[in-house]
C-alpha positions in Angstrom: 132.0 146.1 236.0 129.6 144.9 233.3 130.7 141.3 233.9 130.1 141.9 237.7 126.5 142.9 236.8 126.8 146.6 237.2 125.0 148.9 235.0 127.5 151.2 233.4 127.6 154.4 231.4 131.1 154.9 229.9 131.9 158.2 228.3 134.9 159.5 226.5 136.2 162.4 224.4 136.6 160.0 221.5 133.7 157.6 221.8 133.4 154.1 220.4 129.7 153.4 219.4 130.5 149.6 219.0 131.4 149.5 222.8 128.3 151.6 223.8 130.7 154.5 224.9 129.0 157.9 224.8 130.7 161.3 223.7 131.6 163.6 226.5 134.1 166.5 226.8 134.9 167.7 230.2 135.5 171.2 229.0 131.9 171.3 227.9 129.4 172.3 230.7 126.7 171.5 228.1 127.9 167.9 227.6 128.1 167.2 231.2 124.7 168.8 232.0 123.0 166.6 229.4 124.7 163.6 230.6 123.4 164.1 234.2 119.9 165.1 233.0 119.5 162.1 230.8 120.8 159.4 233.1 120.2 158.6 236.9 124.0 158.4 237.9 124.7 157.1 241.3 128.5 156.6 241.2 131.1 158.6 239.1 134.5 157.1 238.3 136.5 159.9 237.1 139.5 158.6 234.9 139.7 161.3 232.3 142.7 163.6 232.0 145.6 165.0 230.1 148.7 162.9 230.8 152.1 164.4 232.1 154.0 165.0 229.0 151.1 166.5 227.1 150.3 168.6 230.2 153.7 169.9 230.1 153.6 170.7 226.4 150.2 172.6 226.7 149.8 173.7 230.3 146.7 175.7 229.6 145.0 172.7 228.0 146.1 170.5 230.8 144.7 172.9 233.4 141.3 173.3 231.4 140.9 169.6 231.4 142.5 168.3 234.6 141.6 171.2 236.9 138.5 173.1 235.4 137.0 170.0 233.8 137.4 168.0 237.0 135.9 170.8 239.1 132.9 171.1 236.7 132.4 167.4 237.0 132.5 167.6 240.8 130.0 170.6 240.7 127.5 168.8 238.5 127.8 165.5 240.4 126.9 167.3 243.6 124.0 169.0 241.9 122.7 165.6 240.5 122.8 164.0 244.0 125.5 161.5 243.0 126.2 159.2 246.0 129.8 158.5 245.5 132.7 160.2 243.4 135.9 158.0 242.8 138.8 160.0 241.5 141.7 158.5 239.6 144.6 160.3 241.2 148.4 159.4 240.9 151.5 158.7 242.7 152.6 161.9 241.0 151.4 163.8 244.1 154.5 162.5 245.9 156.8 164.2 243.4 159.4 162.6 241.2 162.5 162.5 243.5 163.9 158.9 244.2 163.1 158.0 247.8 164.5 154.8 249.0 161.5 153.8 251.2 157.9 153.1 250.0 155.7 156.2 250.6 152.3 155.8 252.3 149.3 158.1 252.1 150.3 159.8 255.3 153.7 160.8 253.8 154.1 164.5 252.7 152.7 165.2 249.1 155.1 167.3 247.2 154.3 167.3 243.5 156.9 168.9 241.4 155.2 168.9 238.0 151.9 170.5 236.7 150.2 167.0 236.4 150.8 166.0 240.0 149.8 169.4 241.3 146.6 169.2 239.5 145.8 165.8 240.8 146.5 167.0 244.3 144.3 170.0 243.7 141.3 167.9 242.7 141.9 165.7 245.7 141.7 168.7 247.9 138.6 170.1 246.1 136.7 166.7 246.3 137.6 166.2 250.0 136.5 169.7 250.9 133.2 169.3 249.0 132.5 166.0 250.7 132.5 167.6 254.1 129.5 169.3 253.1 127.9 165.8 252.6 126.7 166.1 248.9 128.5 162.8 248.2 131.2 160.4 249.3 134.7 161.3 247.8 137.7 158.9 247.4 140.9 159.1 245.5 142.9 156.2 244.3 146.4 157.3 243.8 147.5 155.0 240.9 151.0 153.9 240.3 152.6 153.2 236.9 150.1 151.2 235.0 151.1 148.5 232.6 149.0 146.3 230.4 148.2 145.6 226.8 146.0 148.0 224.6 147.4 151.3 225.5 146.7 153.8 222.7 147.7 157.1 223.9 150.9 157.3 226.0 154.4 158.9 226.2 155.5 155.6 227.7 154.7 153.0 225.0 156.8 150.3 226.8 154.0 149.9 229.4 152.0 148.2 226.6 154.8 146.9 224.3 156.1 144.4 227.0 152.9 142.5 226.5 152.7 142.6 222.7 154.3 140.6 219.9 157.1 142.6 218.1 157.1 141.2 214.6 159.7 143.5 213.4 162.3 142.5 216.0 162.5 146.0 217.4 163.5 146.2 221.0 161.3 147.6 223.7 162.9 150.6 225.3 162.6 151.1 229.0 163.9 154.6 229.9 165.5 153.6 233.3 168.8 152.6 234.7 169.2 149.0 235.5 168.8 149.4 239.3 165.8 151.9 239.0 162.8 150.7 241.1 159.5 150.8 239.5 156.1 150.8 241.2 154.1 148.7 238.8 150.5 147.7 238.7 148.6 146.0 235.9 145.5 147.7 234.3 143.2 144.8 235.3 144.2 145.0 238.9 143.4 148.7 238.8 140.0 148.0 237.4 139.4 145.5 240.2 140.3 148.2 242.8 138.0 150.7 241.3 135.2 148.2 241.3 135.8 147.6 245.0 135.6 151.3 245.7 132.4 151.5 243.7 130.9 148.6 245.4 131.8 148.5 249.1 129.3 150.0 251.5 131.8 152.2 253.0 135.6 153.0 253.3 137.7 154.2 256.1 139.9 156.8 254.2 139.6 159.4 251.6 142.9 158.4 250.0 144.4 155.1 248.9 147.5 154.2 247.1 147.2 151.2 244.7 148.9 148.1 246.0 152.0 147.6 243.6 154.8 145.2 242.7 158.2 146.8 243.0 160.5 145.7 240.2 164.1 146.7 239.4 164.3 147.6 235.7 167.0 145.0 235.1 164.6 142.4 236.6 161.7 143.4 234.5 164.0 143.3 231.3 165.1 139.8 232.2 161.6 138.7 232.9 160.1 140.2 229.6 162.9 138.7 227.6 162.3 135.2 229.3 158.5 135.1 229.2 157.7 137.2 226.0 160.7 136.6 223.8 161.0 140.4 223.4 164.4 142.2 223.4 164.5 145.0 226.0 167.0 147.9 226.1 167.5 150.1 229.2 168.4 153.7 229.5 169.1 156.6 229.4 171.6 156.6 232.5 169.9 159.6 234.2 166.4 158.2 234.4 165.0 156.6 237.6 161.8 155.1 238.6 160.4 158.0 240.8 158.6 157.3 244.1 157.9 153.7 245.4 154.4 153.4 246.7 153.1 151.6 249.8 149.7 150.2 249.0 149.1 148.2 252.2 146.2 150.5 253.4 144.1 149.4 250.4 145.3 145.7 250.6 144.6 145.4 254.2 141.2 147.2 254.4 139.7 145.3 251.5 141.8 142.0 251.6 143.1 142.8 248.1 145.8 140.7 246.5 147.5 141.4 243.2 147.6 139.0 240.4 151.4 138.6 240.0 152.8 140.7 237.1 154.7 137.5 236.1 151.3 135.7 235.4 150.1 138.3 233.1 153.5 138.4 231.3 153.2 134.6 231.0 149.8 134.9 229.2 150.1 135.0 225.5 148.1 137.6 223.7 
């Protein structure tokens, strides 16, 4: 966004002063109030949250951040006359069952874990609030994100497939060889968020991210070929979850993914 000439105000629970990132805790009404009072914010892109495994381990913390914190951010955004609120939702709203066909935005949402249910609740809250016209609200249901530099994740393979492995340790993908994975690179997600922030208007309140669909065995072979990293698959019971149809976003905004193979071919 900075490269595109947008004035940004990044905030995080663990700020990095060298990157001009300000401290903010969604659980603190004071932090949010001070943020909106000090800065004329036009668009909010809400990315913060407790990830699925941490949510399951501490459901009260997960609810406090992902539900209460998100609702407080919605409330204060409306009070500050924000024009647009972009919510980073998740394909977890479709549940974890393996369904053969790609799922589109009009398919039933059946979350079967706390994380997915919380994402869906925030979607509903934001859409209901937007009917009262305080701001525009849109959700981007993000598929399984891969890319370098991930620091906090229960799925380290998402970053490790892009990194050098000096110790020779294999990357472990917790899927069966025929598991289908809906994958999207972090830079493509960033491009999608920039589009939703910059376009004059959008036709829907919910979009799936466009994705590439990979079988785990295909991803293993490609990573080993292009990165020289040994990849192990398993355990046997793991599958890739729902497969997403991102054609709504791709068609409305003429969006094309950069092939994942291209990202894997680029040496860090």
